KEZAGU-601361 format. One record per residue: y, z, x of N, C-alpha, C in turn; residue number from 1. Coordinates in pm, 1 decimal, padded with zeros to 6 digits. Layout:
BEGIN
nc2|nc3|nc1|cac2|cac3|cac1|cc2|cc3|cc1|i
Y|Z|X|Y|Z|X|Y|Z|X|NUM
...
This chain:
BEGIN
nc2|nc3|nc1|cac2|cac3|cac1|cc2|cc3|cc1|i
02674.6|-00000.5|04730.7|02564.1|-00093.6|04738.8|02576.8|-00170.9|04870.2|1
02468.7|-00173.4|04946.7|02468.4|-00241.3|05076.2|02384.1|-00367.7|05065.3|2
02446.7|-00482.6|05087.1|02378.4|-00611.3|05075.5|02360.4|-00668.1|05215.4|3
02235.9|-00709.7|05247.6|02206.2|-00762.1|05381.0|02154.1|-00904.9|05371.4|4
02187.4|-00984.7|05474.6|02136.9|-01122.3|05479.4|01995.3|-01123.0|05536.5|5
01941.3|-01240.4|05564.6|01804.3|-01253.3|05613.7|01785.1|-01190.5|05751.5|6
01891.1|-01177.3|05828.8|01882.5|-01117.5|05962.3|01914.9|-00968.9|05963.6|7
01950.7|-00912.2|05848.4|01982.6|-00770.3|05841.2|02129.6|-00738.0|05858.5|8
02213.8|-00839.2|05869.3|02358.1|-00816.7|05879.2|02414.0|-00780.7|05741.9|9
02508.2|-00689.4|05738.0|02566.5|-00647.1|05611.7|02667.3|-00751.0|05563.8|10
02655.2|-00789.8|05436.5|02747.2|-00885.5|05374.4|02846.1|-00810.3|05287.5|11
02970.6|-00852.4|05291.7|03074.3|-00795.9|05206.0|03144.6|-00912.3|05134.4|12
03218.8|-00880.1|05029.4|03290.3|-00983.0|04954.7|03384.0|-01060.0|05047.2|13
03395.7|-01188.2|05024.1|03482.1|-01283.8|05094.5|03429.2|-01323.5|05232.1|14
03304.8|-01287.5|05265.1|03241.2|-01336.6|05387.3|03204.7|-01483.3|05369.7|15
03170.2|-01547.5|05480.3|03114.9|-01682.6|05477.1|02968.8|-01673.7|05517.8|16
02883.9|-01755.8|05453.5|02741.8|-01755.7|05482.9|02693.9|-01898.6|05505.3|17
02573.2|-01911.3|05563.4|02511.2|-02041.0|05587.3|02371.4|-02037.3|05526.0|18
02332.3|-02143.4|05456.9|02199.7|-02155.0|05397.5|02098.7|-02183.0|05509.2|19
01984.2|-02110.4|05511.3|01887.3|-02126.9|05620.1|01763.9|-02208.3|05579.7|20
01755.0|-02251.6|05453.2|01640.1|-02326.5|05405.6|01685.7|-02422.5|05294.9|21
01626.9|-02542.4|05289.5|01658.2|-02634.2|05179.3|01617.5|-02569.1|05047.8|22
01710.0|-02565.2|04951.5|01684.0|-02499.8|04824.0|01691.3|-02601.4|04710.0|23
01585.5|-02610.3|04627.5|01591.1|-02701.3|04512.7|01683.4|-02645.9|04404.4|24
01751.6|-02735.4|04332.3|01841.6|-02697.3|04224.1|01804.3|-02780.5|04102.1|25
01780.7|-02714.8|03988.5|01745.5|-02787.9|03866.4|01863.8|-02873.3|03821.2|26
01837.1|-02999.3|03792.1|01938.8|-03088.6|03739.4|02040.8|-03136.5|03840.3|27
02015.2|-03115.0|03969.1|02110.0|-03155.2|04071.7|02035.0|-03181.8|04202.0|28
02105.9|-03230.4|04301.9|02042.5|-03251.7|04432.5|02021.3|-03116.9|04501.3|29
01924.8|-03107.9|04592.2|01898.5|-02979.5|04660.0|02012.5|-02939.3|04753.7|30
02020.3|-02809.8|04780.9|02117.3|-02758.1|04878.1|02051.3|-02767.0|05014.9|31
02112.8|-02837.0|05106.5|02054.4|-02859.3|05238.3|02075.2|-02739.6|05331.3|32
01982.0|-02724.0|05423.1|01991.0|-02621.2|05525.7|02116.9|-02644.3|05608.8|33
02189.0|-02537.6|05641.7|02309.9|-02549.2|05721.2|02436.8|-02559.9|05638.5|34
02425.2|-02566.1|05505.8|02542.2|-02572.9|05419.3|02617.9|-02440.9|05426.6|35
02748.5|-02448.7|05447.9|02831.2|-02328.8|05458.7|02893.0|-02295.9|05322.9|36
02889.3|-02168.2|05286.9|02947.2|-02119.5|05161.8|03053.2|-02017.0|05199.6|37
03178.0|-02041.0|05158.9|03288.4|-01951.3|05194.0|03322.5|-01859.9|05077.2|38
03384.0|-01748.2|05107.5|03437.4|-01655.0|05007.3|03334.0|-01613.8|04903.0|39
03223.4|-01556.9|04950.9|03119.1|-01512.7|04858.3|03163.0|-01387.9|04782.9|40
03094.6|-01361.1|04672.5|03111.4|-01236.9|04597.7|02974.3|-01172.7|04585.9|41
02970.3|-01041.2|04586.3|02844.3|-00969.3|04572.7|02805.4|-00968.7|04424.8|42
02686.8|-01019.6|04394.2|02639.6|-01029.7|04256.3|02546.4|-00912.4|04223.3|43
02453.1|-00881.9|04312.2|02364.8|-00765.7|04301.5|02318.9|-00732.1|04442.9|44
02227.8|-00635.6|04458.2|02188.4|-00598.5|04594.0|02100.3|-00703.2|04662.1|45
02054.7|-00806.0|04590.2|01976.2|-00912.7|04653.1|02032.9|-01051.7|04626.3|46
02153.1|-01059.3|04566.9|02210.9|-01188.7|04533.9|02360.5|-01191.2|04561.6|47
02408.8|-01308.2|04604.9|02551.5|-01330.3|04625.2|02591.8|-01454.4|04545.8|48
02720.1|-01463.3|04514.4|02771.4|-01574.4|04435.1|02875.9|-01648.4|04517.4|49
02873.5|-01781.6|04511.1|02971.5|-01860.7|04583.3|02966.6|-02005.3|04538.4|50
03064.3|-02084.0|04582.4|03070.9|-02225.2|04546.1|02999.0|-02309.1|04650.7|51
02905.5|-02390.6|04601.3|02831.3|-02483.7|04686.4|02862.5|-02623.3|04636.2|52
02929.2|-02702.6|04716.6|02969.1|-02839.1|04678.8|03042.7|-02842.2|04545.7|53
03130.5|-02744.4|04522.8|03212.7|-02740.3|04403.2|03147.6|-02678.3|04281.5|54
03023.8|-02632.5|04293.2|02951.5|-02571.1|04182.3|02926.8|-02423.9|04212.7|55
02961.0|-02336.7|04119.3|02939.6|-02193.2|04136.3|02790.6|-02162.6|04124.1|56
02731.8|-02094.5|04224.8|02588.8|-02064.3|04224.5|02563.3|-01922.9|04270.6|57
02452.3|-01867.2|04224.9|02405.4|-01736.9|04270.5|02289.2|-01763.3|04364.8|58
02297.1|-01707.0|04486.0|02196.0|-01732.5|04589.8|02127.3|-01602.3|04629.5|59
01996.2|-01608.5|04652.5|01921.2|-01494.2|04702.2|01958.6|-01471.8|04848.6|60
01976.3|-01346.3|04888.8|02017.4|-01315.7|05025.1|01908.9|-01346.8|05127.8|61
01783.9|-01362.0|05086.1|01676.3|-01395.1|05179.7|01688.6|-01537.3|05234.8|62
01772.9|-01621.0|05171.3|01790.3|-01759.2|05213.3|01924.3|-01786.2|05281.1|63
01998.6|-01681.9|05316.2|02130.4|-01699.5|05378.0|02143.7|-01612.8|05502.3|64
02235.7|-01653.6|05589.9|02272.3|-01570.3|05704.2|02423.9|-01570.7|05715.3|65
02478.5|-01465.9|05773.4|02622.6|-01454.6|05789.8|02671.6|-01558.2|05891.1|66
02781.0|-01624.5|05858.2|02834.7|-01728.8|05946.4|02923.8|-01668.5|06053.6|67
């Protein structure tokens, strides 16, 4: 399975990514643009999983770029 970020770069497990757009989160404050997420895991071909401010989240790859 090949997972690509918003720029077309291939993402692999344990990469670091950066959020490219402010993302709303239910029951919490939004994730701001420029937030860095380290040590991601591949969740599906369009989603990655990682810790954002201490909370485990699944993020769509269309909103991230490789750091």
